C-alpha positions as CSV (number, residue, x, y, z in Angstrom):
1,M,-53.6,80.2,55.1
2,L,-50.3,80.8,53.3
3,S,-51.4,83.2,50.6
4,D,-49.4,86.4,50.2
5,R,-46.7,85.3,52.6
6,T,-43.0,85.1,52.3
7,L,-41.7,81.7,53.6
8,T,-38.1,81.0,54.7
9,G,-37.2,77.4,54.4
10,T,-34.0,75.4,54.9
11,D,-32.4,76.9,51.7
12,L,-34.8,79.2,49.9
13,T,-37.0,82.2,50.4
14,I,-40.4,81.7,48.7
15,T,-43.1,84.2,48.0
16,V,-46.6,82.6,48.1
17,G,-49.2,83.7,45.6
18,E,-52.8,82.7,45.0
19,R,-54.4,79.5,46.3
20,V,-54.8,77.0,43.4
21,G,-56.9,74.4,45.0
22,A,-57.2,71.8,47.8
23,G,-57.7,68.0,48.1
24,T,-58.2,65.7,51.1
25,H,-54.7,66.1,52.5
26,W,-53.1,69.2,50.9
27,E,-53.9,72.8,50.1
28,T,-51.8,74.1,47.2
29,F,-50.6,77.6,46.3
30,D,-48.5,78.9,43.5
31,G,-45.1,80.4,44.5
32,R,-41.9,81.9,43.4
33,T,-38.4,81.5,44.7
34,A,-36.1,84.6,45.1
35,D,-34.6,83.6,41.7
36,G,-38.0,83.6,40.1
37,D,-38.4,79.9,39.7
38,A,-42.0,78.7,39.9
39,V,-42.9,76.2,42.6
40,A,-46.0,74.7,44.1
41,V,-46.3,75.5,47.9
42,R,-48.4,72.9,49.8
43,S,-49.7,73.0,53.4
44,L,-51.3,70.1,55.2
45,H,-55.0,69.9,56.1
46,G,-55.3,69.1,59.8
47,E,-53.1,69.8,62.8
48,L,-49.5,68.6,62.8
49,P,-48.5,68.4,66.5
50,E,-45.3,70.2,67.3
51,D,-43.8,67.0,68.7
52,E,-44.0,65.7,65.1
53,Y,-41.9,68.6,63.6
54,D,-38.7,66.6,63.9
55,R,-40.3,63.7,62.0
56,F,-41.6,66.1,59.4
57,D,-38.1,67.4,58.9
58,S,-36.7,63.9,58.7
59,L,-39.2,62.8,56.0
60,A,-38.7,66.0,54.0
61,A,-34.9,65.5,54.1
62,Q,-35.2,61.9,52.9
63,W,-37.6,63.1,50.2
64,R,-35.0,65.6,49.0
65,N,-32.4,62.9,48.9
66,V,-34.3,61.0,46.3
67,S,-35.7,64.0,44.4
68,G,-33.4,63.6,41.4
69,R,-35.0,60.4,40.3
70,E,-37.4,60.5,37.3
71,T,-40.4,59.1,39.2
72,V,-40.0,61.3,42.3
73,R,-41.4,64.8,42.5
74,T,-38.5,67.2,43.3
75,L,-38.8,68.8,46.7
76,A,-37.4,72.3,46.5
77,D,-37.6,73.3,50.2
78,W,-39.7,73.0,53.3
79,G,-40.4,74.6,56.7
80,T,-42.6,74.8,59.7
81,D,-43.3,78.5,60.1
82,P,-46.0,79.7,60.2
83,E,-47.2,76.1,59.7
84,P,-45.6,73.0,58.1
85,W,-45.2,73.4,54.3
86,V,-43.4,72.0,51.4
87,A,-42.4,73.6,48.0
88,V,-42.3,71.2,45.0
89,E,-41.6,71.5,41.3
90,Y,-44.4,71.0,38.7
91,A,-44.5,70.6,35.0
92,P,-46.4,73.2,32.8
93,G,-50.1,72.6,32.9
94,E,-50.2,70.2,35.9
95,L,-50.5,72.6,38.8
96,E,-54.3,72.4,39.0
97,T,-54.1,68.6,38.7
98,L,-51.5,68.4,41.5
99,A,-53.7,70.6,43.7
100,S,-57.0,68.7,43.1
101,G,-55.6,65.2,43.1
102,D,-57.4,64.5,39.7
103,S,-54.4,62.9,38.0
104,V,-56.0,59.5,38.1
105,E,-59.1,60.8,36.4
106,I,-57.0,62.3,33.6
107,A,-55.0,59.1,33.2
108,L,-58.3,57.2,32.6
109,E,-58.2,58.6,29.1
110,C,-55.1,56.4,28.5
111,D,-55.4,52.8,27.3
112,L,-55.4,50.0,29.9
113,A,-51.8,48.8,29.2
114,T,-50.5,52.4,29.6
115,R,-52.4,52.7,32.9
116,A,-50.8,49.5,34.1
117,D,-47.4,50.8,33.2
118,L,-48.1,54.1,35.1
119,L,-49.0,52.1,38.2
120,G,-45.7,50.1,37.7
121,D,-43.9,53.4,37.8
122,V,-45.4,54.2,41.2
123,C,-44.2,50.8,42.4
124,E,-40.7,51.5,41.1
125,A,-40.6,54.9,42.8
126,I,-41.5,53.3,46.2
127,R,-39.0,50.6,45.7
128,N,-36.2,53.1,44.9
129,Y,-37.2,55.3,47.8
130,G,-36.7,52.4,50.3
131,R,-33.2,52.0,49.1
132,Y,-31.9,55.5,49.9
133,G,-33.2,56.3,53.4
134,S,-34.0,55.1,56.8
135,T,-37.8,55.2,56.2
136,P,-38.5,52.5,53.6
137,Y,-42.3,53.0,53.3
138,H,-44.6,55.6,51.8
139,L,-47.8,54.7,53.6
140,R,-49.9,57.6,51.9
141,I,-50.1,56.5,48.3
142,G,-53.2,57.9,46.7
143,P,-54.3,60.3,44.0
144,E,-53.0,63.3,45.8
145,A,-49.5,61.8,46.1
146,V,-49.2,60.9,42.4
147,V,-49.3,62.8,39.1
148,F,-49.0,61.2,35.6
149,R,-47.1,63.0,32.9
150,D,-46.3,62.5,29.2
151,G,-42.5,62.8,29.2
152,P,-40.0,62.6,26.4
153,D,-39.7,58.8,27.0
154,G,-43.5,58.3,27.3
155,P,-46.0,58.5,30.1
156,T,-44.5,58.3,33.6
157,A,-45.7,58.6,37.2
158,V,-44.3,61.2,39.6
159,V,-44.7,60.5,43.3
160,G,-44.6,63.0,46.1
161,D,-45.8,63.4,49.8
162,W,-43.7,60.4,51.0
163,G,-45.7,59.9,54.2
164,I,-45.8,63.5,55.4
165,S,-49.6,63.8,55.2
166,G,-49.9,60.9,57.7
167,L,-48.2,63.0,60.5
168,V,-51.4,65.0,61.2
169,S,-53.6,64.2,64.1
170,D,-56.4,61.8,63.0
171,P,-55.6,61.7,59.3
172,P,-58.8,61.3,57.2
173,V,-59.9,57.8,56.0
174,T,-59.9,57.6,52.2
175,P,-60.7,54.7,49.8
176,Y,-57.0,54.1,49.7
177,T,-56.6,53.6,53.5
178,A,-55.4,50.1,54.5
179,P,-57.3,48.2,57.2
180,E,-54.3,48.3,59.6
181,Q,-54.2,52.1,59.3
182,L,-57.7,52.5,60.7
183,D,-56.7,51.4,64.2
184,D,-52.9,51.4,64.7
185,G,-50.4,53.1,62.5
186,N,-47.6,51.4,64.3
187,H,-48.4,48.2,62.4
188,A,-48.2,49.8,59.0
189,G,-45.3,48.7,56.8
190,Q,-44.3,47.3,53.5
191,Q,-47.6,45.4,53.0
192,T,-49.5,48.7,53.7
193,D,-47.9,50.2,50.7
194,V,-48.9,47.1,48.7
195,Y,-52.6,47.6,49.8
196,R,-52.6,51.2,48.9
197,L,-51.0,50.4,45.5
198,G,-53.8,47.9,45.0
199,A,-56.4,50.5,45.9
200,L,-54.8,53.0,43.5
201,G,-54.7,50.3,40.8
202,Y,-58.4,49.5,41.5
203,H,-59.2,53.2,40.6
204,L,-56.7,53.4,37.7
205,L,-57.7,50.1,36.0
206,S,-61.5,50.0,36.7
207,G,-62.3,53.7,36.4
208,S,-63.6,54.3,40.0
209,P,-62.2,54.2,43.5
210,P,-62.8,51.2,45.7
211,F,-65.8,51.1,48.0
212,V,-67.6,53.9,46.1
213,D,-70.9,52.0,46.1
214,A,-70.6,50.7,49.7
215,D,-73.8,50.7,51.7
216,R,-72.0,51.3,54.9
217,S,-69.4,53.7,56.3
218,L,-66.1,53.8,54.5
219,A,-64.1,52.5,57.5
220,E,-66.5,49.6,57.9
221,A,-66.3,48.8,54.2
222,I,-62.5,48.8,54.3
223,R,-62.6,46.4,57.3
224,N,-65.0,44.1,55.4
225,G,-62.7,43.9,52.4
226,V,-63.0,44.5,48.7
227,G,-64.4,41.1,47.9
228,D,-64.5,40.1,44.2
229,D,-64.5,43.7,43.0
230,P,-63.7,45.3,40.6
231,P,-65.9,43.5,37.9
232,E,-64.7,46.1,35.3
233,V,-61.2,44.6,34.9
234,S,-59.9,41.3,33.5
235,E,-59.6,38.2,35.7
236,D,-55.8,38.6,35.7
237,F,-55.9,42.1,37.0
238,R,-58.7,41.2,39.4
239,R,-56.5,38.6,41.0
240,V,-53.5,41.0,41.3
241,L,-55.7,43.7,43.0
242,S,-57.5,41.2,45.2
243,D,-54.2,39.8,46.5
244,A,-52.9,43.4,47.1
245,M,-56.0,44.4,49.0
246,A,-56.3,41.3,51.2
247,L,-57.3,42.1,54.8
248,D,-54.4,40.2,56.2
249,P,-51.1,41.8,55.3
250,D,-49.5,38.4,55.2
251,D,-51.8,37.4,52.3
252,R,-50.6,40.3,50.1
253,Q,-47.6,40.5,47.7
254,G,-44.3,40.8,49.6
255,G,-43.7,44.4,48.5
256,A,-44.0,46.9,45.6
257,Y,-41.5,44.9,43.6
258,Q,-43.6,41.7,43.7
259,F,-46.8,43.7,43.1
260,R,-45.2,45.2,40.0
261,R,-44.1,41.8,38.7
262,D,-47.7,40.5,39.0
263,L,-49.0,43.6,37.4
264,I,-46.8,43.2,34.3
265,D,-47.7,39.6,34.0
266,A,-51.4,40.6,33.9
267,R,-51.2,43.7,31.6
268,P,-52.6,43.3,28.0
269,R,-50.4,43.4,24.9
270,V,-50.9,46.6,23.0
271,S,-49.0,47.7,19.9
272,P,-47.5,51.3,19.8
273,E,-50.2,52.3,17.4
274,E,-52.9,51.3,19.9
275,R,-51.4,53.3,22.8
276,V,-53.5,56.2,23.9
277,V,-51.9,58.9,26.1
278,S,-54.0,62.0,25.4
279,G,-54.8,64.2,28.3
280,L,-51.6,63.7,30.3
281,P,-49.6,67.0,30.7
282,P,-46.3,67.1,28.9
283,L,-43.1,67.2,31.0
284,D,-41.4,69.8,28.7
285,V,-42.8,70.8,25.4
286,E,-39.5,72.1,24.1
287,D,-37.7,68.9,24.9
288,I,-40.4,66.9,23.2
289,E,-40.2,69.0,20.0
290,K,-36.4,68.8,20.0
291,G,-36.5,65.0,20.4
292,G,-38.5,64.9,17.1
293,D,-35.5,66.2,15.0
294,E,-34.9,63.3,12.6
295,E,-31.6,64.8,11.5
296,N,-29.9,64.7,14.9
297,V,-28.5,61.2,14.4
298,D,-25.5,61.8,16.8
299,D,-28.0,62.6,19.6
300,V,-29.8,59.3,18.8
301,E,-26.6,57.3,18.9
302,G,-25.5,58.9,22.1
303,S,-28.8,58.1,23.8
304,S,-28.7,54.5,22.5
305,E,-25.2,53.9,23.7
306,E,-25.2,55.6,27.1
307,G,-28.8,55.9,28.1
308,S,-30.4,52.7,26.9
309,D,-30.1,51.0,30.3
310,D,-31.6,54.0,32.1
311,E,-34.4,54.1,29.6
312,S,-35.3,50.5,30.1
313,E,-35.2,50.6,33.9
314,P,-38.5,52.4,34.6
315,R,-40.5,49.7,32.6
316,S,-38.6,46.5,33.6
317,V,-38.8,44.6,36.8
318,D,-35.2,43.1,36.5
319,D,-32.8,44.7,34.0
320,D,-30.7,42.2,32.0
321,D,-27.2,41.8,33.5
322,S,-24.3,40.6,31.5
323,D,-24.4,37.0,32.5
324,G,-27.8,36.6,30.9
325,E,-30.4,37.1,33.6
326,E,-33.7,38.1,31.9
327,S,-36.2,40.7,32.9
328,I,-39.9,39.9,32.9
329,D,-40.3,42.1,29.8
330,A,-37.6,40.1,28.1
331,E,-39.3,36.9,29.0
332,E,-42.5,38.2,27.4
333,T,-40.8,39.1,24.1
334,S,-39.2,35.6,23.9
335,D,-42.6,34.0,23.8
336,P,-42.7,32.1,20.4
337,T,-46.3,32.9,20.0
338,E,-45.8,36.7,20.1
339,T,-46.1,38.7,16.9
340,S,-43.8,41.5,16.0
341,E,-46.4,43.9,17.2
342,D,-46.3,42.3,20.6
343,V,-42.6,42.7,20.8
344,A,-42.8,46.3,19.6
345,R,-45.4,47.0,22.3
346,D,-43.2,45.8,25.1
347,T,-40.3,47.8,23.8
348,S,-42.4,50.9,23.3
349,S,-43.0,51.4,27.0
350,T,-39.4,52.8,27.3
351,T,-39.2,54.9,24.1
352,S,-40.7,58.2,23.1
353,W,-44.3,57.7,22.3
354,R,-44.1,60.4,19.6
355,T,-40.8,59.6,17.9
356,A,-40.6,55.7,18.1
357,G,-41.7,55.3,14.5
358,K,-39.1,57.8,13.3
359,Y,-36.1,56.0,15.0
360,V,-36.8,52.4,14.2
361,A,-34.5,52.3,11.2
362,I,-31.8,54.4,12.9
363,G,-32.0,52.2,16.0
364,V,-31.3,49.1,14.0
365,V,-28.2,50.6,12.4
366,V,-26.9,51.9,15.8
367,L,-27.6,48.5,17.5
368,V,-25.5,46.7,14.9
369,V,-22.7,49.2,15.3
370,L,-22.7,48.8,19.0
371,I,-22.7,45.0,18.9
372,G,-19.8,45.1,16.5
373,G,-17.9,47.4,18.8
374,F,-18.6,45.4,21.9
375,F,-17.3,42.1,20.5
376,G,-14.4,43.8,18.8
377,T,-14.4,41.4,15.9
378,S,-15.0,41.5,12.1
379,A,-16.9,38.2,12.2
380,L,-20.1,40.0,11.3
381,G,-18.5,41.6,8.4
382,L,-19.9,45.0,9.2
383,I,-16.9,46.8,10.8
384,G,-13.6,47.4,9.1
385,G,-10.3,46.1,10.4
386,G,-11.1,42.4,10.2
387,G,-9.0,39.5,11.7
388,V,-8.6,40.8,15.2
389,D,-7.2,38.3,17.8
390,P,-10.2,37.1,19.8
391,G,-8.2,37.2,23.0
392,A,-7.0,40.8,22.6
393,A,-9.0,43.7,24.1
394,T,-10.0,46.6,21.8
395,S,-11.2,50.1,22.5
396,G,-14.8,48.8,22.1
397,T,-14.5,46.0,24.7
398,L,-16.2,46.6,28.0
399,A,-14.2,45.0,30.8
400,T,-16.2,42.9,33.3
401,V,-15.5,42.2,36.9
402,S,-17.2,40.7,40.0
403,I,-18.8,42.3,43.1
404,S,-19.0,40.1,46.2
405,G,-20.1,40.8,49.7
406,S,-22.4,40.0,52.5
407,V,-25.6,41.4,54.0
408,V,-25.2,41.5,57.8
409,D,-27.4,41.9,60.9
410,A,-26.9,44.5,63.6
411,N,-24.0,42.4,65.1
412,G,-22.2,42.4,61.8
413,E,-22.9,38.7,61.2
414,P,-24.3,37.5,57.8
415,I,-28.0,37.1,57.9
416,G,-29.3,33.6,57.4
417,S,-32.2,34.4,55.1
418,S,-32.2,35.1,51.4
419,V,-32.3,38.8,50.5
420,E,-32.4,40.4,47.1
421,V,-29.2,42.5,46.4
422,T,-29.2,45.2,43.8
423,A,-26.1,46.9,42.3
424,E,-26.7,50.0,40.1
425,R,-23.8,51.4,38.1
426,I,-23.6,55.1,38.6
427,A,-20.2,55.9,37.0
428,D,-17.9,54.2,34.5
429,A,-14.3,53.3,35.0
430,D,-13.2,56.8,34.1
431,G,-15.5,58.4,36.7
432,N,-18.0,59.6,34.1
433,T,-21.6,59.5,35.3
434,A,-23.5,56.5,34.0
435,D,-27.1,55.5,34.3
436,G,-27.2,51.8,34.9
437,P,-27.2,49.0,34.2
438,T,-28.8,47.5,37.3
439,H,-27.9,43.9,38.4
440,T,-29.7,41.9,41.0
441,T,-29.0,38.6,42.8
442,T,-30.1,36.8,45.9
443,T,-27.9,36.1,48.9
444,D,-27.1,32.6,50.0
445,G,-26.6,32.5,53.8
446,G,-26.1,36.3,53.7
447,T,-23.3,36.3,51.1
448,F,-23.6,37.1,47.4
449,T,-21.6,37.5,44.2
450,L,-22.4,39.4,41.0
451,E,-20.4,38.1,38.1
452,N,-19.5,39.7,34.8
453,V,-20.6,43.3,35.7
454,P,-18.9,46.2,33.8
455,T,-16.1,48.1,35.6
456,G,-17.2,51.3,37.3
457,T,-18.7,52.7,40.5
458,Y,-21.8,51.0,41.9
459,E,-24.5,51.7,44.5
460,V,-25.3,48.4,46.2
461,T,-28.4,48.0,48.2
462,A,-30.2,45.1,49.9
463,A,-34.0,44.6,50.1
464,E,-35.7,44.9,53.5
465,T,-36.2,41.8,55.6
466,D,-38.7,41.2,58.3
467,V,-36.3,42.7,60.8
468,F,-33.9,45.0,59.0
469,A,-33.9,47.8,56.5
470,Y,-30.7,48.6,54.6
471,G,-29.1,51.7,53.2
472,M,-26.8,52.0,50.3
473,E,-23.1,51.2,50.0
474,E,-20.9,52.5,47.2
475,V,-18.1,50.4,45.7
476,E,-15.7,51.1,42.9
477,V,-14.5,48.2,40.9
478,G,-11.6,48.4,38.4
479,E,-10.4,46.0,35.8
480,D,-9.0,42.7,37.2
481,E,-10.6,43.5,40.6
482,T,-13.3,42.0,42.7
483,G,-15.4,44.6,44.6
484,E,-16.0,43.7,48.2
485,V,-18.9,45.3,50.0
486,E,-20.7,44.7,53.3
487,I,-24.3,46.0,53.5
488,S,-25.2,46.9,57.1
489,P,-28.7,47.6,58.4
490,T,-29.8,51.2,58.9
491,S,-32.9,50.4,61.1
492,A,-34.4,47.4,62.8
493,T,-37.7,46.4,64.3
494,V,-38.6,45.2,67.7
495,S,-41.9,43.4,67.9
496,G,-43.9,41.0,70.0
497,I,-47.0,40.1,72.0
498,V,-48.1,40.8,75.6
499,V,-50.6,38.6,77.3
500,D,-52.2,38.3,80.7
501,T,-52.4,35.3,82.9
502,N,-55.4,34.0,80.9
503,G,-53.5,34.3,77.6
504,D,-55.5,37.2,76.4
505,E,-54.1,40.4,75.0
506,P,-54.6,43.2,77.6
507,D,-54.9,46.9,77.0
508,A,-51.4,47.4,78.3
509,T,-49.1,50.3,77.9
510,I,-46.0,49.1,76.1
511,R,-42.8,51.3,75.9
512,L,-39.5,50.9,74.2
513,L,-36.8,52.5,76.4
514,D,-33.2,53.3,75.6
515,E,-30.2,52.7,77.9
516,N,-31.0,56.0,79.7
517,D,-34.6,54.8,80.4
518,E,-35.9,57.5,78.0
519,T,-39.0,56.5,76.0
520,V,-38.2,55.9,72.3
521,A,-41.6,54.8,71.3
522,A,-44.9,53.6,72.9
523,T,-48.1,52.0,72.0
524,T,-51.1,50.4,73.8
525,G,-52.7,47.0,73.4
526,G,-51.3,43.5,73.3
527,R,-49.1,43.8,70.3
528,Y,-46.2,46.1,69.5
529,E,-43.8,46.8,66.7
530,F,-41.2,49.5,67.0
531,T,-38.6,50.7,64.5
532,V,-35.2,51.9,65.8
533,D,-32.5,53.7,63.9
534,D,-29.6,53.5,66.4
535,L,-28.6,49.9,66.3
536,E,-25.7,50.4,68.7
537,E,-28.1,51.4,71.5
538,S,-29.4,49.0,74.2
539,Y,-33.1,48.8,74.5
540,T,-35.7,47.5,76.9
541,V,-39.4,46.8,76.4
542,T,-41.7,47.5,79.4
543,A,-45.3,46.5,79.6
544,E,-47.8,47.5,82.3
545,D,-51.4,48.3,83.0
546,D,-53.5,46.9,85.9
547,Y,-50.7,44.4,86.1
548,E,-47.2,44.1,87.4
549,S,-44.7,46.0,85.3
550,V,-42.4,43.7,83.3
551,N,-39.1,44.9,81.8
552,R,-37.6,42.8,79.0
553,L,-34.0,43.5,77.8
554,I,-33.7,43.3,74.0
555,E,-30.9,40.9,73.2
556,S,-31.6,40.7,69.5
557,F,-33.8,42.7,67.1
558,G,-36.9,41.2,65.6
559,E,-39.7,39.1,67.2
560,Q,-39.4,38.9,70.9
561,T,-40.6,36.1,73.2
562,T,-44.1,36.7,74.6
563,I,-44.3,38.9,77.6
564,E,-46.8,37.5,80.2
565,L,-48.2,40.0,82.7
566,E,-49.4,38.8,86.1
567,E,-52.1,40.9,87.7
568,A,-50.6,43.3,90.2
569,S,-51.4,42.8,93.9
570,F,-51.0,45.2,96.8
571,T,-51.2,45.3,100.6
572,F,-53.5,47.5,102.7
573,S,-52.4,47.8,106.3
574,G,-52.5,50.1,109.4
575,S,-54.0,50.4,112.9
576,V,-57.3,51.3,114.5
577,T,-57.3,53.3,117.8
578,N,-59.8,55.2,119.9
579,S,-59.7,59.0,120.6
580,D,-57.3,58.4,123.5
581,G,-54.9,56.6,121.2
582,D,-55.6,53.2,122.7
583,P,-55.7,50.2,120.3
584,I,-59.1,48.8,119.5
585,D,-59.1,45.0,119.4
586,G,-61.7,43.3,117.2
587,A,-62.5,46.3,114.9
588,T,-63.3,45.3,111.3
589,V,-61.7,46.9,108.2
590,T,-63.7,46.1,105.0
591,L,-62.9,46.9,101.3
592,T,-65.5,46.5,98.6
593,N,-64.7,46.4,94.8
594,G,-67.0,43.8,93.3
595,E,-65.8,41.4,95.9
596,V,-65.5,42.0,99.7
597,L,-62.1,41.9,101.4
598,S,-61.9,42.3,105.2
599,A,-59.6,41.9,108.1
600,P,-60.1,42.2,111.9
601,T,-57.7,44.2,114.1
602,A,-55.4,42.4,116.5
603,A,-54.9,43.3,120.2
604,D,-52.5,46.0,119.2
605,G,-55.1,47.5,116.8
606,G,-53.2,46.5,113.7
607,Y,-54.7,45.0,110.5
608,E,-53.4,43.9,107.1
609,I,-55.2,42.9,103.9
610,E,-52.9,41.2,101.3
611,N,-53.1,40.3,97.6
612,M,-55.4,43.2,96.7
613,P,-55.9,43.8,93.0
614,G,-55.5,47.4,91.9
615,G,-58.6,49.5,91.4
616,D,-61.2,51.7,93.2
617,Y,-62.5,50.6,96.6
618,D,-65.2,51.6,99.1
619,L,-63.8,51.5,102.7
620,E,-65.6,50.9,106.0
621,V,-64.0,50.6,109.5
622,S,-66.4,49.6,112.4
623,A,-66.2,48.4,116.0
624,D,-68.7,47.9,118.8
625,G,-69.2,51.0,120.8
626,Y,-67.5,53.2,118.2
627,M,-68.7,55.3,115.3
628,T,-68.3,53.7,111.9
629,V,-65.9,55.4,109.4
630,T,-66.6,55.2,105.7
631,D,-64.4,56.4,102.8
632,S,-63.2,55.5,99.3
633,M,-59.7,55.1,97.7
634,T,-57.8,54.1,94.6
635,V,-55.2,51.3,95.0
636,D,-52.3,51.3,92.6
637,S,-49.6,50.6,95.2
638,D,-49.3,49.4,98.8
639,V,-51.3,51.5,101.2
640,T,-50.9,52.3,104.9
641,W,-53.8,54.0,106.6
642,D,-54.3,54.5,110.4
643,F,-57.9,55.1,111.7
644,E,-59.1,56.8,114.9
645,L,-62.6,55.9,116.0
646,E,-64.7,57.9,118.3
647,E,-66.7,56.1,121.0
648,I,-70.4,56.5,120.6
649,G,-72.5,58.5,123.2
650,T,-76.0,58.0,124.5
651,I,-78.8,60.4,125.5
652,D,-81.6,59.2,127.9
653,G,-84.2,60.6,130.3
654,T,-87.9,60.9,131.0
655,T,-90.7,63.0,129.5
656,N,-93.5,64.4,131.7
657,A,-96.7,66.3,131.2
658,S,-97.3,68.6,134.2
659,G,-95.1,66.3,136.2
660,T,-96.8,63.0,135.1
661,P,-94.9,60.6,132.8
662,A,-96.3,60.9,129.3
663,R,-95.4,59.9,125.7
664,Y,-93.5,62.5,123.6
665,E,-92.3,62.4,120.0
666,L,-88.5,63.2,120.1
667,E,-86.4,64.5,117.2
668,L,-82.6,64.9,117.4
669,L,-80.8,67.5,115.3
670,Q,-77.2,68.6,114.9
671,N,-76.4,71.9,113.2
672,G,-80.0,72.0,112.0
673,E,-79.6,68.7,110.2
674,F,-81.8,65.7,111.1
675,V,-80.0,62.9,113.1
676,R,-82.5,60.6,114.7
677,E,-86.1,60.4,115.9
678,T,-87.8,58.3,118.5
679,S,-90.6,58.4,121.1
680,S,-90.8,58.0,124.9
681,D,-92.6,55.2,126.8
682,P,-96.3,56.2,127.3
683,D,-96.3,54.6,130.8
684,T,-93.0,55.6,132.2
685,G,-92.0,58.5,129.9
686,E,-88.5,56.9,129.5
687,Y,-86.4,57.2,126.3
688,Q,-82.9,56.4,125.1
689,I,-81.0,57.5,121.9
690,E,-77.9,55.3,121.4
691,N,-74.9,55.3,119.0
692,I,-74.5,59.0,118.8
693,A,-71.2,60.7,117.8
694,P,-69.8,63.1,120.4
695,G,-70.9,66.7,119.9
696,E,-73.7,69.3,120.6
697,Y,-77.2,68.4,119.7
698,T,-80.7,69.9,119.7
699,L,-83.5,67.7,121.1
700,I,-87.1,68.6,120.3
701,A,-89.9,67.0,122.4
702,T,-93.5,67.3,121.0
703,R,-96.9,66.4,122.6
704,S,-100.2,67.5,121.2
705,D,-99.6,71.0,119.9
706,Q,-96.9,71.7,122.5
707,S,-93.2,71.3,122.0
708,R,-90.0,72.0,123.9
709,E,-86.5,72.4,122.5
710,V,-83.3,71.7,124.6
711,T,-79.6,71.6,123.9
712,V,-77.7,68.4,124.8
713,Q,-74.0,67.9,124.9
714,V,-72.8,64.3,124.2
715,D,-69.4,63.2,125.2
716,S,-67.4,60.2,123.8
717,G,-68.3,57.0,125.6
718,E,-70.7,58.9,128.0
719,T,-74.4,58.8,128.6
720,T,-76.1,62.2,128.9
721,T,-79.4,62.4,130.8
722,Q,-81.9,64.9,129.7
723,D,-85.4,65.0,131.3
724,I,-88.2,67.1,129.7
725,N,-91.3,68.4,131.3
726,I,-94.1,70.5,129.7
727,D,-96.8,72.0,131.8
728,F,-100.2,71.9,130.2
């Protein structure tokens, strides 16, 4: 419990106040920094092992790196004392929603198209997150990781958590858990995020979480799949969600980007007047009120000129680039069957929901002015100056250039597959901060060229492949220049299959070792997939169980050839001698473990049993005239064991009654414990007790109600005679 504590994080000192609420993964408290800024302090439910603290720090640091983006909740600070915690920003009125994870329920008050756009924002947040860090997946998307707000530019999603809640031991199963997360988190990846986006969409678009009416356990329901549900949504949405929640990750959309494209294709057309956004907490009431000032035309022009690309990004899948590539939204508005209301509806998703109507007229004027300035010509008759030479640049002309480069593998060679490359303009030619535009293209043999992009500074990223994840490269392109950039991977996967001699997947222990033979990652089973960040390191995969250990040097990242394990075999050997140290020829050494393995001793007393499978065995060593030795052992390596057998002794004699041979009942004890019983011959009174280990014994002879007790010493390989007479 963090209430009434002072926390020291990486940068801030935070005083924790009252507990606000709790959900499945997080417990939330209000807090204040030393400067008096309000934050939400969140601690994890469940135990986070200390060996995961470094991973916690790494995920938190990456979260902070992307915190400045509109769809990412800002991480103020974090720490692990007295327990792991994070401190995040929140908008007025949404602290309780953040704590309870009820944002989806609140968003259900919005119209269906708005809910689809909110889900698209979550996709965009995940997509952007993967561009700017070594961990490209979220893996914990659900109601507690998302809050929906009504911002100045309309409803938007704000995403947090970024995988941290998955670090606890045995994270809880929720309706948003992907099937592959039930058994082995090591196989979770890009398609896991797609599944969880689909499950969140199921809730957001149908009104209830998936599997809520299942007649079995939640985990079993998830393994059986969502089927044809949900019936409450349109056929187009149902198809998108069904693909996303497919049991086989390979049957899902390729990533958050593709899921968002399908989502936008399926969303209904709704005019601005039909949009419903009531219930969502406003991002900043003062900003919203200021944005409604109709007289502030200069502000409107500025936002149209400098921020239009940024405003359009959250709602488009591909922003228009200067050579005419069209976004999905643009394709929708070009449909000749669309009405003006349809066009207004698509545009409205990126404008202020409360001021759109006020700025329509102003926007038209500003757009005409911008077009005239861009082309630098009086052909339209709207700008003074007329008759400018078409070949001459004017102050309104935006110079365009090219960006070329390659996407390479860990060896610096261009990859052979097609990969989407994105270049986002972050500064203009004068170094002033710019928001967009964003341009995308696809590599051909690992190389790419973006033509006709404005001059400035760009962040260039490449989409993740099956093997590599890429970081961001920055390139500055001036007039009459071609920007050259090489995008190198920041992490890579090593994956493969282990089988036994029958072709089955064993329960093997599989480890990834670095060049110092230190374990980098490990898993159990027959399949493995490891992610590594140091691509200069040499790695080896080892696999072992009740099998011979196999080491496989990783020559290239990605899918490895199948490792076949042969069942391990061992040798059991040694010697068998008597108590004098003399070898015993013909003794038998027997091992039993389902099947029986045995070997005789040679003249020198030696024995050897080869090709023994590993496991637990019962052991027996026997020889005529010697005591049998029994024991048990576990074989997981070659074993050498020497045995010393004691020769058996014998007790014999006669029993008499008043000097006349008679039958007696005889009982042999050692240390009070029963050893053997017999009876003497009724005619001769003779008896014999064989195969007795050397030692001291008590012999009890009983006839009628009379008995006699004598002590007998038995020596190795000797016969001890003991006569017994009882006078009656």
